[in-house]
Each structure stands twice: as C-alpha cells, then as structure tokens.
PDB file of N, H, CA, C and O in Angstrom:
ATOM      1  N   MET A   1      37.465 199.771  76.722  1.00  0.00           N
ATOM      2  CA  MET A   1      36.358 200.293  75.975  1.00  0.00           C
ATOM      3  C   MET A   1      35.974 199.365  74.861  1.00  0.00           C
ATOM      4  O   MET A   1      36.836 198.853  74.147  1.00  0.00           O
ATOM      5  N   HIS A   2      34.663 199.135  74.698  1.00  0.00           N
ATOM      6  H   HIS A   2      33.963 199.550  75.279  1.00  0.00           H
ATOM      7  CA  HIS A   2      34.231 198.255  73.644  1.00  0.00           C
ATOM      8  C   HIS A   2      33.982 199.044  72.393  1.00  0.00           C
ATOM      9  O   HIS A   2      33.458 200.155  72.475  1.00  0.00           O
ATOM     10  N   ASN A   3      34.339 198.519  71.215  1.00  0.00           N
ATOM     11  H   ASN A   3      34.765 197.617  71.148  1.00  0.00           H
ATOM     12  CA  ASN A   3      34.059 199.123  69.985  1.00  0.00           C
ATOM     13  C   ASN A   3      32.800 198.503  69.353  1.00  0.00           C
ATOM     14  O   ASN A   3      32.362 198.932  68.286  1.00  0.00           O
ATOM     15  N   GLU A   4      32.238 197.517  70.004  1.00  0.00           N
ATOM     16  H   GLU A   4      32.594 197.168  70.871  1.00  0.00           H
ATOM     17  CA  GLU A   4      31.083 196.857  69.461  1.00  0.00           C
ATOM     18  C   GLU A   4      29.836 197.728  69.611  1.00  0.00           C
ATOM     19  O   GLU A   4      29.650 198.385  70.636  1.00  0.00           O
ATOM     20  N   TYR A   5      28.994 197.729  68.598  1.00  0.00           N
ATOM     21  H   TYR A   5      29.144 197.195  67.766  1.00  0.00           H
ATOM     22  CA  TYR A   5      27.750 198.558  68.622  1.00  0.00           C
ATOM     23  C   TYR A   5      26.847 198.048  69.703  1.00  0.00           C
ATOM     24  O   TYR A   5      26.717 196.834  69.863  1.00  0.00           O
ATOM     25  N   THR A   6      26.213 198.922  70.454  1.00  0.00           N
ATOM     26  H   THR A   6      26.318 199.908  70.323  1.00  0.00           H
ATOM     27  CA  THR A   6      25.153 198.505  71.361  1.00  0.00           C
ATOM     28  C   THR A   6      23.915 199.185  71.104  1.00  0.00           C
ATOM     29  O   THR A   6      23.931 200.382  70.817  1.00  0.00           O
ATOM     30  N   SER A   7      22.823 198.523  71.182  1.00  0.00           N
ATOM     31  H   SER A   7      22.811 197.551  71.415  1.00  0.00           H
ATOM     32  CA  SER A   7      21.531 199.058  70.910  1.00  0.00           C
ATOM     33  C   SER A   7      20.771 199.409  72.211  1.00  0.00           C
ATOM     34  O   SER A   7      19.574 199.692  72.181  1.00  0.00           O
ATOM     35  N   SER A   8      21.467 199.385  73.312  1.00  0.00           N
ATOM     36  H   SER A   8      22.439 199.155  73.336  1.00  0.00           H
ATOM     37  CA  SER A   8      20.824 199.668  74.583  1.00  0.00           C
ATOM     38  C   SER A   8      20.245 201.094  74.716  1.00  0.00           C
ATOM     39  O   SER A   8      19.293 201.332  75.459  1.00  0.00           O
ATOM     40  N   LEU A   9      20.832 201.988  74.000  1.00  0.00           N
ATOM     41  H   LEU A   9      21.606 201.794  73.397  1.00  0.00           H
ATOM     42  CA  LEU A   9      20.335 203.338  74.006  1.00  0.00           C
ATOM     43  C   LEU A   9      19.068 203.529  73.269  1.00  0.00           C
ATOM     44  O   LEU A   9      18.433 204.577  73.386  1.00  0.00           O
ATOM     45  N   LEU A  10      18.670 202.545  72.507  1.00  0.00           N
ATOM     46  H   LEU A  10      19.185 201.694  72.412  1.00  0.00           H
ATOM     47  CA  LEU A  10      17.395 202.591  71.802  1.00  0.00           C
ATOM     48  C   LEU A  10      16.226 202.201  72.717  1.00  0.00           C
ATOM     49  O   LEU A  10      15.067 202.251  72.303  1.00  0.00           O
ATOM     50  N   THR A  11      16.525 201.827  73.918  1.00  0.00           N
ATOM     51  H   THR A  11      17.465 201.787  74.255  1.00  0.00           H
ATOM     52  CA  THR A  11      15.526 201.399  74.956  1.00  0.00           C
ATOM     53  C   THR A  11      14.924 202.655  75.633  1.00  0.00           C
ATOM     54  O   THR A  11      15.656 203.572  76.007  1.00  0.00           O
ATOM     55  N   ASP A  12      13.640 202.682  75.780  1.00  0.00           N
ATOM     56  H   ASP A  12      13.046 201.937  75.476  1.00  0.00           H
ATOM     57  CA  ASP A  12      13.047 203.794  76.514  1.00  0.00           C
ATOM     58  C   ASP A  12      12.625 203.322  77.923  1.00  0.00           C
ATOM     59  O   ASP A  12      12.747 202.144  78.258  1.00  0.00           O
ATOM     60  N   ARG A  13      12.138 204.250  78.717  1.00  0.00           N
ATOM     61  H   ARG A  13      12.039 205.207  78.445  1.00  0.00           H
ATOM     62  CA  ARG A  13      11.880 204.011  80.126  1.00  0.00           C
ATOM     63  C   ARG A  13      10.774 202.920  80.323  1.00  0.00           C
ATOM     64  O   ARG A  13      10.808 202.179  81.306  1.00  0.00           O
ATOM     65  N   TYR A  14       9.816 202.836  79.393  1.00  0.00           N
ATOM     66  H   TYR A  14       9.789 203.437  78.595  1.00  0.00           H
ATOM     67  CA  TYR A  14       8.771 201.844  79.466  1.00  0.00           C
ATOM     68  C   TYR A  14       9.334 200.423  79.531  1.00  0.00           C
ATOM     69  O   TYR A  14       8.908 199.613  80.354  1.00  0.00           O
ATOM     70  N   GLU A  15      10.356 200.115  78.598  1.00  0.00           N
ATOM     71  H   GLU A  15      10.702 200.773  77.929  1.00  0.00           H
ATOM     72  CA  GLU A  15      10.913 198.757  78.604  1.00  0.00           C
ATOM     73  C   GLU A  15      11.641 198.479  79.918  1.00  0.00           C
ATOM     74  O   GLU A  15      11.591 197.365  80.441  1.00  0.00           O
ATOM     75  N   LEU A  16      12.320 199.502  80.448  1.00  0.00           N
ATOM     76  H   LEU A  16      12.361 200.406  80.024  1.00  0.00           H
ATOM     77  CA  LEU A  16      13.048 199.295  81.700  1.00  0.00           C
ATOM     78  C   LEU A  16      12.113 199.111  82.884  1.00  0.00           C
ATOM     79  O   LEU A  16      12.421 198.379  83.825  1.00  0.00           O
ATOM     80  N   THR A  17      10.923 199.808  82.830  1.00  0.00           N
ATOM     81  H   THR A  17      10.673 200.403  82.066  1.00  0.00           H
ATOM     82  CA  THR A  17       9.915 199.637  83.877  1.00  0.00           C
ATOM     83  C   THR A  17       9.297 198.223  83.796  1.00  0.00           C
ATOM     84  O   THR A  17       9.039 197.603  84.828  1.00  0.00           O
ATOM     85  N   MET A  18       9.067 197.729  82.600  1.00  0.00           N
ATOM     86  H   MET A  18       9.277 198.232  81.762  1.00  0.00           H
ATOM     87  CA  MET A  18       8.494 196.353  82.409  1.00  0.00           C
ATOM     88  C   MET A  18       9.518 195.326  82.869  1.00  0.00           C
ATOM     89  O   MET A  18       9.154 194.327  83.489  1.00  0.00           O
ATOM     90  N   LEU A  19      10.822 195.564  82.567  1.00  0.00           N
ATOM     91  H   LEU A  19      11.117 196.375  82.064  1.00  0.00           H
ATOM     92  CA  LEU A  19      11.807 194.645  83.072  1.00  0.00           C
ATOM     93  C   LEU A  19      11.894 194.593  84.606  1.00  0.00           C
ATOM     94  O   LEU A  19      12.005 193.527  85.211  1.00  0.00           O
ATOM     95  N   ASP A  20      11.841 195.747  85.183  1.00  0.00           N
ATOM     96  H   ASP A  20      11.751 196.613  84.691  1.00  0.00           H
ATOM     97  CA  ASP A  20      11.860 195.877  86.601  1.00  0.00           C
ATOM     98  C   ASP A  20      10.668 195.125  87.261  1.00  0.00           C
ATOM     99  O   ASP A  20      10.829 194.465  88.288  1.00  0.00           O
ATOM    100  N   ALA A  21       9.488 195.245  86.646  1.00  0.00           N
ATOM    101  H   ALA A  21       9.357 195.781  85.812  1.00  0.00           H
ATOM    102  CA  ALA A  21       8.290 194.568  87.124  1.00  0.00           C
ATOM    103  C   ALA A  21       8.449 193.048  87.002  1.00  0.00           C
ATOM    104  O   ALA A  21       8.052 192.303  87.898  1.00  0.00           O
ATOM    105  N   ALA A  22       9.043 192.590  85.867  1.00  0.00           N
ATOM    106  H   ALA A  22       9.365 193.195  85.139  1.00  0.00           H
ATOM    107  CA  ALA A  22       9.276 191.141  85.690  1.00  0.00           C
ATOM    108  C   ALA A  22      10.215 190.588  86.747  1.00  0.00           C
ATOM    109  O   ALA A  22       9.973 189.526  87.321  1.00  0.00           O
ATOM    110  N   ILE A  23      11.271 191.311  86.991  1.00  0.00           N
ATOM    111  H   ILE A  23      11.467 192.174  86.526  1.00  0.00           H
ATOM    112  CA  ILE A  23      12.248 190.927  87.983  1.00  0.00           C
ATOM    113  C   ILE A  23      11.611 190.813  89.335  1.00  0.00           C
ATOM    114  O   ILE A  23      11.803 189.804  90.013  1.00  0.00           O
ATOM    115  N   LYS A  24      10.838 191.833  89.770  1.00  0.00           N
ATOM    116  H   LYS A  24      10.683 192.653  89.219  1.00  0.00           H
ATOM    117  CA  LYS A  24      10.235 191.857  91.065  1.00  0.00           C
ATOM    118  C   LYS A  24       9.119 190.806  91.245  1.00  0.00           C
ATOM    119  O   LYS A  24       8.880 190.324  92.352  1.00  0.00           O
ATOM    120  N   SER A  25       8.480 190.483  90.192  1.00  0.00           N
ATOM    121  H   SER A  25       8.674 190.874  89.293  1.00  0.00           H
ATOM    122  CA  SER A  25       7.387 189.474  90.224  1.00  0.00           C
ATOM    123  C   SER A  25       7.929 188.032  90.086  1.00  0.00           C
ATOM    124  O   SER A  25       7.180 187.076  90.291  1.00  0.00           O
ATOM    125  N   GLY A  26       9.166 187.876  89.755  1.00  0.00           N
ATOM    126  H   GLY A  26       9.774 188.652  89.588  1.00  0.00           H
ATOM    127  CA  GLY A  26       9.730 186.585  89.631  1.00  0.00           C
ATOM    128  C   GLY A  26       9.507 185.878  88.290  1.00  0.00           C
ATOM    129  O   GLY A  26       9.764 184.677  88.198  1.00  0.00           O
ATOM    130  N   ILE A  27       9.048 186.561  87.267  1.00  0.00           N
ATOM    131  H   ILE A  27       8.840 187.536  87.342  1.00  0.00           H
ATOM    132  CA  ILE A  27       8.737 185.987  86.016  1.00  0.00           C
ATOM    133  C   ILE A  27       9.814 186.372  84.876  1.00  0.00           C
ATOM    134  O   ILE A  27       9.578 186.218  83.677  1.00  0.00           O
ATOM    135  N   VAL A  28      10.956 186.860  85.357  1.00  0.00           N
ATOM    136  H   VAL A  28      11.148 186.985  86.331  1.00  0.00           H
ATOM    137  CA  VAL A  28      11.942 187.318  84.435  1.00  0.00           C
ATOM    138  C   VAL A  28      12.477 186.230  83.520  1.00  0.00           C
ATOM    139  O   VAL A  28      12.898 186.549  82.408  1.00  0.00           O
ATOM    140  N   ALA A  29      12.487 184.953  83.923  1.00  0.00           N
ATOM    141  H   ALA A  29      12.145 184.694  84.826  1.00  0.00           H
ATOM    142  CA  ALA A  29      12.993 183.889  83.123  1.00  0.00           C
ATOM    143  C   ALA A  29      11.962 183.363  82.117  1.00  0.00           C
ATOM    144  O   ALA A  29      12.329 182.551  81.267  1.00  0.00           O
ATOM    145  N   ARG A  30      10.721 183.775  82.168  1.00  0.00           N
ATOM    146  H   ARG A  30      10.424 184.435  82.858  1.00  0.00           H
ATOM    147  CA  ARG A  30       9.783 183.336  81.192  1.00  0.00           C
ATOM    148  C   ARG A  30      10.005 183.933  79.814  1.00  0.00           C
ATOM    149  O   ARG A  30      10.604 184.999  79.668  1.00  0.00           O
ATOM    150  N   LYS A  31       9.508 183.224  78.799  1.00  0.00           N
ATOM    151  H   LYS A  31       9.021 182.358  78.917  1.00  0.00           H
ATOM    152  CA  LYS A  31       9.612 183.707  77.441  1.00  0.00           C
ATOM    153  C   LYS A  31       8.649 184.933  77.319  1.00  0.00           C
ATOM    154  O   LYS A  31       7.596 184.977  77.954  1.00  0.00           O
ATOM    155  N   ALA A  32       9.035 185.872  76.522  1.00  0.00           N
ATOM    156  H   ALA A  32       9.891 185.837  76.007  1.00  0.00           H
ATOM    157  CA  ALA A  32       8.220 187.082  76.343  1.00  0.00           C
ATOM    158  C   ALA A  32       7.995 187.347  74.880  1.00  0.00           C
ATOM    159  O   ALA A  32       8.787 186.914  74.043  1.00  0.00           O
ATOM    160  N   VAL A  33       6.921 188.056  74.551  1.00  0.00           N
ATOM    161  H   VAL A  33       6.278 188.408  75.231  1.00  0.00           H
ATOM    162  CA  VAL A  33       6.579 188.392  73.179  1.00  0.00           C
ATOM    163  C   VAL A  33       6.619 189.902  73.076  1.00  0.00           C
ATOM    164  O   VAL A  33       6.101 190.618  73.932  1.00  0.00           O
ATOM    165  N   PHE A  34       7.246 190.368  72.010  1.00  0.00           N
ATOM    166  H   PHE A  34       7.667 189.785  71.314  1.00  0.00           H
ATOM    167  CA  PHE A  34       7.377 191.817  71.780  1.00  0.00           C
ATOM    168  C   PHE A  34       6.875 192.148  70.451  1.00  0.00           C
ATOM    169  O   PHE A  34       6.822 191.281  69.578  1.00  0.00           O
ATOM    170  N   GLU A  35       6.475 193.438  70.230  1.00  0.00           N
ATOM    171  H   GLU A  35       6.518 194.142  70.938  1.00  0.00           H
ATOM    172  CA  GLU A  35       5.897 193.893  68.966  1.00  0.00           C
ATOM    173  C   GLU A  35       6.811 194.941  68.400  1.00  0.00           C
ATOM    174  O   GLU A  35       7.538 195.617  69.128  1.00  0.00           O
ATOM    175  N   VAL A  36       6.768 195.070  67.092  1.00  0.00           N
ATOM    176  H   VAL A  36       6.178 194.521  66.500  1.00  0.00           H
ATOM    177  CA  VAL A  36       7.435 196.204  66.402  1.00  0.00           C
ATOM    178  C   VAL A  36       6.273 196.946  65.704  1.00  0.00           C
ATOM    179  O   VAL A  36       5.437 196.317  65.055  1.00  0.00           O
ATOM    180  N   PHE A  37       6.233 198.192  65.833  1.00  0.00           N
ATOM    181  H   PHE A  37       6.912 198.702  66.360  1.00  0.00           H
ATOM    182  CA  PHE A  37       5.101 198.990  65.241  1.00  0.00           C
ATOM    183  C   PHE A  37       5.567 200.322  64.779  1.00  0.00           C
ATOM    184  O   PHE A  37       6.657 200.785  65.114  1.00  0.00           O
ATOM    185  N   ALA A  38       4.696 200.948  63.979  1.00  0.00           N
ATOM    186  H   ALA A  38       3.810 200.571  63.706  1.00  0.00           H
ATOM    187  CA  ALA A  38       4.883 202.361  63.606  1.00  0.00           C
ATOM    188  C   ALA A  38       3.777 203.151  64.185  1.00  0.00           C
ATOM    189  O   ALA A  38       2.639 202.682  64.213  1.00  0.00           O
ATOM    190  N   ARG A  39       4.050 204.328  64.651  1.00  0.00           N
ATOM    191  H   ARG A  39       4.974 204.709  64.629  1.00  0.00           H
ATOM    192  CA  ARG A  39       2.977 205.050  65.295  1.00  0.00           C
ATOM    193  C   ARG A  39       1.958 205.513  64.350  1.00  0.00           C
ATOM    194  O   ARG A  39       0.799 205.617  64.752  1.00  0.00           O
ATOM    195  N   SER A  40       2.271 205.815  63.091  1.00  0.00           N
ATOM    196  H   SER A  40       3.212 205.730  62.764  1.00  0.00           H
ATOM    197  CA  SER A  40       1.273 206.200  62.171  1.00  0.00           C
ATOM    198  C   SER A  40       1.781 205.940  60.767  1.00  0.00           C
ATOM    199  O   SER A  40       2.993 205.939  60.552  1.00  0.00           O
ATOM    200  N   LEU A  41       0.903 205.722  59.812  1.00  0.00           N
ATOM    201  H   LEU A  41      -0.081 205.723  59.987  1.00  0.00           H
ATOM    202  CA  LEU A  41       1.235 205.494  58.420  1.00  0.00           C
ATOM    203  C   LEU A  41       1.140 206.804  57.650  1.00  0.00           C
ATOM    204  O   LEU A  41       0.434 207.727  58.057  1.00  0.00           O
ATOM    205  N   PRO A  42       1.842 206.874  56.560  1.00  0.00           N
ATOM    206  CA  PRO A  42       1.753 208.135  55.758  1.00  0.00           C
ATOM    207  C   PRO A  42       0.303 208.322  55.284  1.00  0.00           C
ATOM    208  O   PRO A  42      -0.446 207.351  55.180  1.00  0.00           O
ATOM    209  N   PRO A  43      -0.081 209.541  55.006  1.00  0.00           N
ATOM    210  CA  PRO A  43      -1.449 209.857  54.535  1.00  0.00           C
ATOM    211  C   PRO A  43      -1.794 208.980  53.323  1.00  0.00           C
ATOM    212  O   PRO A  43      -0.963 208.776  52.438  1.00  0.00           O
ATOM    213  N   GLY A  44      -3.050 208.456  53.294  1.00  0.00           N
ATOM    214  H   GLY A  44      -3.726 208.621  54.013  1.00  0.00           H
ATOM    215  CA  GLY A  44      -3.489 207.677  52.184  1.00  0.00           C
ATOM    216  C   GLY A  44      -3.071 206.195  52.240  1.00  0.00           C
ATOM    217  O   GLY A  44      -3.484 205.413  51.383  1.00  0.00           O
ATOM    218  N   ARG A  45      -2.266 205.801  53.227  1.00  0.00           N
ATOM    219  H   ARG A  45      -1.930 206.436  53.923  1.00  0.00           H
ATOM    220  CA  ARG A  45      -1.892 204.409  53.353  1.00  0.00           C
ATOM    221  C   ARG A  45      -2.795 203.724  54.351  1.00  0.00           C
ATOM    222  O   ARG A  45      -3.037 204.267  55.429  1.00  0.00           O
ATOM    223  N   ARG A  46      -3.302 202.540  54.023  1.00  0.00           N
ATOM    224  H   ARG A  46      -3.105 202.100  53.148  1.00  0.00           H
ATOM    225  CA  ARG A  46      -4.209 201.810  54.898  1.00  0.00           C
ATOM    226  C   ARG A  46      -3.502 200.612  55.556  1.00  0.00           C
ATOM    227  O   ARG A  46      -4.063 199.991  56.458  1.00  0.00           O
ATOM    228  N   PHE A  47      -2.287 200.284  55.118  1.00  0.00           N
ATOM    229  H   PHE A  47      -1.830 200.788  54.385  1.00  0.00           H
ATOM    230  CA  PHE A  47      -1.543 199.162  55.725  1.00  0.00           C
ATOM    231  C   PHE A  47      -0.081 199.431  55.558  1.00  0.00           C
ATOM    232  O   PHE A  47       0.347 200.258  54.754  1.00  0.00           O
ATOM    233  N   GLY A  48       0.706 198.668  56.382  1.00  0.00           N
ATOM    234  H   GLY A  48       0.357 197.996  57.035  1.00  0.00           H
ATOM    235  CA  GLY A  48       2.191 198.807  56.254  1.00  0.00           C
ATOM    236  C   GLY A  48       2.730 197.347  56.099  1.00  0.00           C
ATOM    237  O   GLY A  48       2.047 196.375  56.423  1.00  0.00           O
ATOM    238  N   ILE A  49       3.936 197.250  55.608  1.00  0.00           N
ATOM    239  H   ILE A  49       4.491 198.039  55.344  1.00  0.00           H
ATOM    240  CA  ILE A  49       4.587 195.988  55.421  1.00  0.00           C
ATOM    241  C   ILE A  49       5.937 196.068  56.130  1.00  0.00           C
ATOM    242  O   ILE A  49       6.688 197.022  55.927  1.00  0.00           O
ATOM    243  N   LEU A  50       6.246 195.087  56.950  1.00  0.00           N
ATOM    244  H   LEU A  50       5.636 194.312  57.115  1.00  0.00           H
ATOM    245  CA  LEU A  50       7.483 195.116  57.670  1.00  0.00           C
ATOM    246  C   LEU A  50       8.490 194.326  56.914  1.00  0.00           C
ATOM    247  O   LEU A  50       8.241 193.155  56.628  1.00  0.00           O
ATOM    248  N   CYS A  51       9.590 194.878  56.576  1.00  0.00           N
ATOM    249  H   CYS A  51       9.792 195.829  56.808  1.00  0.00           H
ATOM    250  CA  CYS A  51      10.661 194.136  55.817  1.00  0.00           C
ATOM    251  C   CYS A  51      11.917 194.312  56.675  1.00  0.00           C
ATOM    252  O   CYS A  51      11.956 195.152  57.575  1.00  0.00           O
ATOM    253  N   GLY A  52      12.904 193.534  56.391  1.00  0.00           N
ATOM    254  H   GLY A  52      12.872 192.852  55.660  1.00  0.00           H
ATOM    255  CA  GLY A  52      14.154 193.693  57.094  1.00  0.00           C
ATOM    256  C   GLY A  52      14.159 193.013  58.493  1.00  0.00           C
ATOM    257  O   GLY A  52      14.895 193.395  59.403  1.00  0.00           O
ATOM    258  N   ASN A  53      13.311 192.010  58.596  1.00  0.00           N
ATOM    259  H   ASN A  53      12.713 191.699  57.856  1.00  0.00           H
ATOM    260  CA  ASN A  53      13.213 191.316  59.968  1.00  0.00           C
ATOM    261  C   ASN A  53      14.512 190.780  60.405  1.00  0.00           C
ATOM    262  O   ASN A  53      14.714 190.697  61.617  1.00  0.00           O
ATOM    263  N   GLN A  54      15.445 190.396  59.546  1.00  0.00           N
ATOM    264  H   GLN A  54      15.281 190.464  58.562  1.00  0.00           H
ATOM    265  CA  GLN A  54      16.686 189.856  59.920  1.00  0.00           C
ATOM    266  C   GLN A  54      17.555 190.908  60.665  1.00  0.00           C
ATOM    267  O   GLN A  54      18.276 190.580  61.606  1.00  0.00           O
ATOM    268  N   ARG A  55      17.462 192.153  60.220  1.00  0.00           N
ATOM    269  H   ARG A  55      16.876 192.420  59.455  1.00  0.00           H
ATOM    270  CA  ARG A  55      18.193 193.220  60.891  1.00  0.00           C
ATOM    271  C   ARG A  55      17.649 193.405  62.326  1.00  0.00           C
ATOM    272  O   ARG A  55      18.435 193.602  63.254  1.00  0.00           O
ATOM    273  N   LEU A  56      16.366 193.347  62.512  1.00  0.00           N
ATOM    274  H   LEU A  56      15.728 193.188  61.758  1.00  0.00           H
ATOM    275  CA  LEU A  56      15.735 193.441  63.766  1.00  0.00           C
ATOM    276  C   LEU A  56      16.164 192.279  64.684  1.00  0.00           C
ATOM    277  O   LEU A  56      16.478 192.509  65.852  1.00  0.00           O
ATOM    278  N   VAL A  57      16.179 191.064  64.182  1.00  0.00           N
ATOM    279  H   VAL A  57      15.924 190.878  63.233  1.00  0.00           H
ATOM    280  CA  VAL A  57      16.611 189.956  64.931  1.00  0.00           C
ATOM    281  C   VAL A  57      18.075 190.048  65.383  1.00  0.00           C
ATOM    282  O   VAL A  57      18.403 189.672  66.508  1.00  0.00           O
ATOM    283  N   GLU A  58      18.929 190.536  64.525  1.00  0.00           N
ATOM    284  H   GLU A  58      18.663 190.842  63.611  1.00  0.00           H
ATOM    285  CA  GLU A  58      20.353 190.762  64.811  1.00  0.00           C
ATOM    286  C   GLU A  58      20.522 191.832  65.916  1.00  0.00           C
ATOM    287  O   GLU A  58      21.365 191.688  66.802  1.00  0.00           O
ATOM    288  N   LEU A  59      19.714 192.898  65.849  1.00  0.00           N
ATOM    289  H   LEU A  59      19.029 193.015  65.130  1.00  0.00           H
ATOM    290  CA  LEU A  59      19.796 193.870  66.918  1.00  0.00           C
ATOM    291  C   LEU A  59      19.333 193.295  68.243  1.00  0.00           C
ATOM    292  O   LEU A  59      19.930 193.597  69.276  1.00  0.00           O
ATOM    293  N   LEU A  60      18.302 192.486  68.250  1.00  0.00           N
ATOM    294  H   LEU A  60      17.817 192.241  67.410  1.00  0.00           H
ATOM    295  CA  LEU A  60      17.871 191.862  69.511  1.00  0.00           C
ATOM    296  C   LEU A  60      18.875 190.823  70.051  1.00  0.00           C
ATOM    297  O   LEU A  60      19.032 190.661  71.261  1.00  0.00           O
ATOM    298  N   GLU A  61      19.542 190.131  69.125  1.00  0.00           N
ATOM    299  H   GLU A  61      19.414 190.262  68.142  1.00  0.00           H
ATOM    300  CA  GLU A  61      20.564 189.168  69.620  1.00  0.00           C
ATOM    301  C   GLU A  61      21.739 189.848  70.247  1.00  0.00           C
ATOM    302  O   GLU A  61      22.334 189.309  71.180  1.00  0.00           O
ATOM    303  N   ARG A  62      22.093 191.008  69.773  1.00  0.00           N
ATOM    304  H   ARG A  62      21.609 191.446  69.016  1.00  0.00           H
ATOM    305  CA  ARG A  62      23.260 191.789  70.293  1.00  0.00           C
ATOM    306  C   ARG A  62      22.897 192.698  71.453  1.00  0.00           C
ATOM    307  O   ARG A  62      23.784 193.286  72.071  1.00  0.00           O
ATOM    308  N   PHE A  63      21.629 192.825  71.761  1.00  0.00           N
ATOM    309  H   PHE A  63      20.908 192.347  71.259  1.00  0.00           H
ATOM    310  CA  PHE A  63      21.181 193.779  72.791  1.00  0.00           C
ATOM    311  C   PHE A  63      21.779 193.413  74.094  1.00  0.00           C
ATOM    312  O   PHE A  63      21.703 192.275  74.558  1.00  0.00           O
ATOM    313  N   ARG A  64      22.406 194.451  74.702  1.00  0.00           N
ATOM    314  H   ARG A  64      22.468 195.376  74.326  1.00  0.00           H
ATOM    315  CA  ARG A  64      22.921 194.237  76.074  1.00  0.00           C
ATOM    316  C   ARG A  64      23.414 195.576  76.616  1.00  0.00           C
ATOM    317  O   ARG A  64      23.686 196.497  75.847  1.00  0.00           O
ATOM    318  N   PHE A  65      23.521 195.677  77.861  1.00  0.00           N
ATOM    319  H   PHE A  65      23.300 194.928  78.486  1.00  0.00           H
ATOM    320  CA  PHE A  65      24.105 196.905  78.505  1.00  0.00           C
ATOM    321  C   PHE A  65      25.539 196.560  78.830  1.00  0.00           C
ATOM    322  O   PHE A  65      25.814 195.441  79.261  1.00  0.00           O
ATOM    323  N   CYS A  66      26.453 197.475  78.640  1.00  0.00           N
ATOM    324  H   CYS A  66      26.229 198.385  78.290  1.00  0.00           H
ATOM    325  CA  CYS A  66      27.842 197.183  79.011  1.00  0.00           C
ATOM    326  C   CYS A  66      28.365 198.473  79.704  1.00  0.00           C
ATOM    327  O   CYS A  66      27.738 199.531  79.677  1.00  0.00           O
ATOM    328  N   ASP A  67      29.544 198.308  80.318  1.00  0.00           N
ATOM    329  H   ASP A  67      30.053 197.448  80.340  1.00  0.00           H
ATOM    330  CA  ASP A  67      30.192 199.430  81.019  1.00  0.00           C
ATOM    331  C   ASP A  67      30.579 200.539  80.114  1.00  0.00           C
ATOM    332  O   ASP A  67      31.130 201.542  80.567  1.00  0.00           O
TER     333      ASP A  67
END
C-alpha cells in the first residue's frame, strides 16, 4: 500500500473521456494544454486572480493512478 498522496480522484469523467479519445486517435504522445478555471466569481467581482501556481504544478507532477 502506498502512503503517497494521489490526486487521481480529483479527475472527472470528462478528462478520462478525453484521454481515451487521444489514445484511440494516436495523439496521446503530443503535448497538451490545460486550463484552470472557476465556475463563477463571487457577486460584485469582475475578475479573478490565480495564485498558488506552484501547488498546481506539484499536483500535476505527482498525478498518477496506482493500485
């Protein structure tokens, strides 16, 4: 059993569907671009600022499925 944190449970079905399509179409080895977004801003806010990018990068670097 691994004690290492895994972020794979943060994945939803859409990402898995996109991965499956990339594998089937043969483009799985290509570089991909992903976005981080918020569904809505609090009332009265016209823009948002993304901070903590390093934490996001670390989560992506450790992302994997394990037994």
